[in-house]
N, C-alpha and C positions, 0 to 999 in steps of 0.2 A: 327256459330251463324248467329240468323232468319237476314232476309233483308227486309228492310221495306222500303216500297214504297208509294209515295202518288202520288195517280192517281186520275187527273181532267180528268173527264167522264158522261155527260151528260144522254149516253145511258147504262142503268144495262144491257143491256145484251153482249151489247160490254164490258163492264167491267167485265162480266161474261167471257165472250171469251177469257181476258188476263189473267184472273185470274189462268182458265185451260191451258193455255199458258206455264203461269211460271211453272205453277205446274209440266208438261207434261219434261219441261224441267229441272226439278232437283232442281228447286228455293225453291218453299216451300214458299213463302216470306208471310210476315205480311203486307196488304195493304187495305190503307185506302181514299177508294173512295168520293169524293167530285165532285159536278156536277155546284157550280155555282163561280163564282169571288168572291162571298162575302164568302162561305165557303174555296175556295182555298185561300183567304188571310188570313182569321181567322187561318187556318193550318200553313203555311207560319209561322206568326208570335207566336205563340205557344212555348210551351216548348216542344215537342216531337221531336224525331229526326227523319230524315227522310236520308235513305242511295240513293237515287234514286228519281225525278217526271218523272213520266210519264206524258201525255197530249194528247187531241184532238185536231190538230187546229180550228176544226171547231165546236164551242160553240153557243148557243142562245146571242145574245147582247155581244159574248166576242170572241177573237181570239186567235188561238195558239202563234202569236208575240207578243201581251200584256201580253199573261200569261207569255211568257217566259222572258219578260223586267222585269216584277211584281217577278219571282222569282231568279232573280240574284241580284233584289235589295234586298230581304231579305236572302236568301240561295245561296250567290257567290259560295260556293265551291261545291253545290248537281249538279250531274251531270243531264239532262236535256235531254228528248228523246220524239218528237214527235211520236204516234201512231194512226193514221187519214187514214180513208177511201179516204178523197177528198184532195190531197196533189200532185200537180202537181211537176215536178223535177225544176223548176225555184225556187220555194217558198224554195223547200225543200235545196238546196244549198245556200239559202239569208238566211234560217234559220239557217245552219251551221257558217255561216259567223258571223252572229249576238252571235253566243256562244253555239246553242244547241250541244250536244251531238253526236245524231244519228239521224235517223228518219226509222219507219218502218209500211208498210203500210198492213190495219188490213188483205188484203186478202192474207198476207203473215205473218201469228204471228207466223210460226215455226222460224222464223228467230227474233223473239225476244227475246229469253232466251241467243242466244249467245251473240246479242247485248247489253244485261245487263249486261252480265260476263265482255264483253270487257271493256265497260263503268266503270265497279267497277274496273277492273285491272286498268285502265289507271286512273284514279282518287286517286287508291292508289300508283300508281307510281308516282303522281304531289303530294300526299302529301310525300311520301318517300323525294322526290329532294327538297319540300318545307322546310319539315323537317331539311334535311341534310345542305342545305341552313341557314339556321336557326342557326343551329348549328356551322357549318364554322365563322356565321358571329358573333356569342357571341366567339368562340376560338378567333377569329381575334380581338375582343374586346375585350378580357380579357388578350392577347398576348401586344396588343398595351398598355395596363395600365402596366401590369406586366413589361414593356418594360420601361418605360418611369417613372413609381415609383418607380422603386426597386433600395432599401438602397446603392448599388453599382453601379460603372458607367458599361454600357454595351452598347457594337460594332459590328457592323457588319462588315469585312474588309474584304478585295477583295483579292486573291490569291498576287496582287504586292503588297500588302499593304497598298492602299487607304481607307479611309473612308466611309464604302457604309451609315451606317445608325449609328447614336449616340443618346445617350439617355440624360435627363438635368444633371445626376448626373455628366455622365463622364465630360460634359462638365463645369459644375462648378468646378469639383476637377482638372481641367487642367487649369483653367481661361479663356477659348475661348468660344464666340458665338457659337451656332451650324452652322451657314453658314461658319463661318472661318471655323472650325476645320472639315467641309468635303470637304475644299479643301486641307488639307495635308494627306502627308505620315502618318505612323505611325512612319516610322523612323525618319522624321526629326524633332519627340520631343520624340526622344529617349535619352536617356544619351548614348553618346559615346561607355564608358568601359559596356555598356549592350548591345548593337544592335548587336553583333554578337554572344554572346549564344544564342539572342531572332529567329536571324533569322536561326539559325542552328537546334534551336528546330522547327521552323514551317515548313523549308524545310524537316523534318521529318515527321511531320503530312502531309503534299504533297505528299510524296512517300511513305505513307502506313504503314510506318515502327511503329509509335506509333498514338493510337487514340485520346491524349489529354495531354497537358504538363503545367508543376505548375514552377512559378520562380519567384522569388524576383529582379523589376527591377525599376529603376527611369524615370519618364520623366520631360521633362522640361517644365514646367508651362511658360504663354506668358507674366505671366513677370519675368520669365527666374529663378526664384526659383524652387526647387526641390519636385519631391512628388516622397517618396516610394510607391511600391504597392503589392500588391500579385496579381499578373496575370497567370487567368487560359483560354486556348485556346482551339476551338475543331474546328474541321471541317466540313462543310454541304456539301455533293455531290449532283451533279444532279442523277435525274434516272439513265440518264447511266455512271456514278460512277464516273465523270471528278469533279475536285475542283470547287465548286460555290462560297461560302464565309465564313470563320474565322469565330465564335462566340470568342468577347473575354469578359473576366468579369474582371473587373479592380476594387479590394479595395484597398481604403487607409489606408495606416499604417502608416503615417508620424508620428504622434504622440506616438503611439506603438513600431518603431525605434527609435523616440528620447529616448522614457523610456527605449527601450532595452540598446542605448549606455551608456543612465546615468546611468544603473544597471552594466552593465558591466565594466565601469570607475570607480563606488562607490565598484564593486567585486574587481577589480585590487586592489583597494587603500586598503580596508580591506585584503585582502591576503596579501600587504607588510607589514600592521602593524602588522598582525597574524606572517610574517615574520619576521619582528623585535621582537614581541616579545616574540614566542617562542625560538628565539635566545638568547635575556635577560633572557627567564625562564631557559631555557640550563644552561647558565651561572650562573645563580641566584643556580639552581639545581646541579651543580658540584663544588660550593664554598660551599653550605649547604652539600653535601656527604664530601666535603672534611673535613669541620668542625668537621661532625658527625664523622669522620674517627678518626681527631684527638682526638676528645673528647673519642670515644673507645678507642683511644692509650693511653691516660691519667689516664682514669679509670681502665683501665686494668695493668696500671704503677703504680697505687695507689692500686688496687687489691694484686700487685705481692709487693710492697712493705708492704703493710700489712701483705701478707702470709710471707714474709719472717723475719717482726717482730715479728710473730708467731713463725717461727719454729726456731728463736733465742729466741726467748725466753724458748721455749721448748725445743731446746737444752740447753741453760743456767739451765733450772728446773733441767732437766734428767742429764747432767754433773755436775754440783753443788749444787744445794739444795740438789738432792736425793743422791748425794754420800757424801754429808756433814752428813744427816741424818743415811746414811748407818753408817757412822764411828761414829756419838756418840751414835748411838743404839746397835754398836759392844760393845765400849768404856764403856757403861752403863753395857751391860751384865758383864763384866771384873772386873766391880766396885764391882757388885753384889756378885759374888763368891768370891773377898778378903773379902768384909766386914762381908758375912755368917762365912767363916772361922776364923772370930774373934769373933764369937757368937752374930752378933747382926743379928740376925731373923729378926726382923721385919724392920730395917731399906735396910734388902738385899731383902724383899718381895715387898718395895716399889720402889726399883730400877728396880725390876723385871714388875712390872707393867708399871714403864717408859719407860724400853726397849721394849717392847710389843705394849706401843702406837706409838713411836718412829717408829716401823716397821711398823705399818697402816701406818702411814704417808707417811714413805719412797713408799709406797706399790699405795695410793693414787695420790702422787707427780708423780712415774712414770706413773701412768694412765694419767693424764692432760698434761705428757710431749707427750705421744704418741699420745695423740687428736690433742695436738698443730702441733707437729711436725711427720707426716705420713712416717718414714724414707722408708716404705716399695712401697711405689711409687719410689722413686728411685731405690731400689733395686732390689726386684721381682715384679714388677708393682700392678696394682692397685685390684688385685684380693687378694694378700697377704693382704694388709689394708683394703680392705672391709673384711675380714677375720678377722682380729683384733676387727675392728669397731664393730662387729657380737659378736666376743669372749668377750669384755668389756662389752658389753650391757647384754649380756647375766649375768652376776652379779648382774644385775637388775632386768631384764624380759627376757624370753627365745628370743631367735634372731637368724635367721638362714642365711644364704647367698649361693646361689646359682648363677651359671652362664653357659652359654652356647655361648662359643666361641673358638676360635680357633686357637687365640695368643693374649698376654696381650697386652694391647693398648700402642703406642711406642710416641703416643704426651700427652707431659708432662701439657701441658694445659690444653687439653680437659679431661685429667685421674685429674687433681687435681679439677679440677673442679664437675666434677661426684661424685666426693669420697664426698667435703665439702656436692654437695646439699643432699648425701644420709647422710651423717653427721646431717645435721638439719631436716632431714626428720625423723629421728631415734628419736634427741633429742624433738622434738614437738610431735612425738610421747609416747614416754617414761614418756613425761611433763602432756598432756593434752588430750589424746584419751582415758587413762582408759582400755586399749588393754593389753589382758593377752597374746601374740605372735606378734612377728615383722617378716618379710620376705623382704631379700633383692636379688633382681634377677639382673641381669646384663646379657643381652642377643644383638647377632650380628647377622644381617640380611644385605649379602650382605654391604655395604656401611652405614649401619642404625646400631648404637648403641642404646639402648632401656634402660634403668636406671629405676627400680621400686622399692618402698619402699612400703609395703602393712601389715597395723594391722587390727585386727580384734577388733579396740576400736568402741565409741560411733561415731566418723565420727567427719570431719570438715566443715564447709562454702566453697564454692569453694572463690579461690582467686578473689581479686575484687580490683577497685581503692580505694573502702571506707575500706578495708581491714587492720588494725592495726598493723597486726604481723609483724613486723621487720623480724623473720623469714623467712617467707615466700616472703616476699619480696625481700630478699636477694635470695633465689634460684631461682624467677627470672629471678633477675638482672642477675645473674652469668648463664641462662642459654641462656641469651639473650650474653653475651660476646663472647658466645663459637657457637652460630647462633643455639641454639638447640630449639625444643619446647619444653613449660613445661606445664603443667595440674594437677590441685588437685581435686582430684574428691570424694564424698562419695558414697560406694558403698552399694546398695541393701540391702543385706542381714548382714549390717552394717559393721563399718570401713572405713578407707580413703585409696584410694591409690596414691600414687605419683606418675606422671611420665615425664622424661625428652626425650628425642630423640635427639641426634645427627647425624648430618654427617662428616664419615672419613675423612680427605684430600687427605689420598690416601690408 
């Protein structure tokens, strides 16, 4: 960077010699020469920046001392060097005392370049010191502002616990005047229950075992009320590594602690209420479960009574009405033979028609009796009952029964309800589906027993709450009675499938 010099010299030849000495010295500066006081003043008060001022001591109507004073008034930070041919030692020393940076006699201009370099270095060092001092001062001011205006309490505490410095926020938090607080030891205003823990952490900090610590603690205010705080402490050491002072940051959390305590109390009350309410709900649930169980037992008993009535009616129909119809059919046939022997052919033919009608009625009654009372469930198991159901249905519509089970069902209630679901599904298919065939399947995998009744008819809508078909509701109800899942679906290829999946108890 080019060196800018203001040179006060009335002799142009001397000015050229000074310029040459500076160039030879490797500085190659930009020099502005002035030869009068007026021109010197004009240059000093102008906007042009100068790194150095050179001046002759003896000038027409003007001397070096006055020029030095004028320069100090306008450019106090700019180095000032005398370059003169007539300057005694006493004058030179006095000039240095007045503030001149240095002096060089014109007969020794070889010293000028080193002198300029030295002056420039000194001014740079001086500027650096001034900048450092300014930055330090600004840093101290910022620290002071931060310390005093912080939103939390801040203190410097001696290793023995004495307050060394406190900010206004801490004084307000603890209710003390600054002067009163500085006469205290932090232990004097710490709650006794928190003191030992605080000292233990401080000793660990002093021993270098930890770098900082945080804790919740209580302070005793001047009015003896308590202040809850979040305390954060770190340690400042001297350059030799010895403990100097603690920095303590005290955040007042009294309101937060009160809110936490209120919340904890409310939580405890709520948990107690939840516990009580849960107990009430458990009790109510147990009672409801008992009622549901009793209702299911009652419903099962009603179904059993209804089933017993169906069996009784089927038994009476089979053993009573069917036998009587069979006897009447036999008697009618015997009478027809007798009448025909007497030559009453027309009457005998009528009796044969009556016999045939009673025979068909007997067969129909027996089919009804077998539907009402599937004796095979008690005798040979559900397989025989479903075979018989398929056989009876085949008189109206092709119906087939298939099964994949290692053994028959030994649970009579489960067997009976599966049979009734199959019976109802077959009846629905015969009456409503328009199917050409029906397939009944019974399959067991592990402990799951699956019953399906599939037809190839027009399909039925899925079972819903709005479904008014009593048969569908009854099938669903029977499935729930034995803890089975129940579903009815229309197949994509046409037809309907009824599925019931039950779990064996053993």
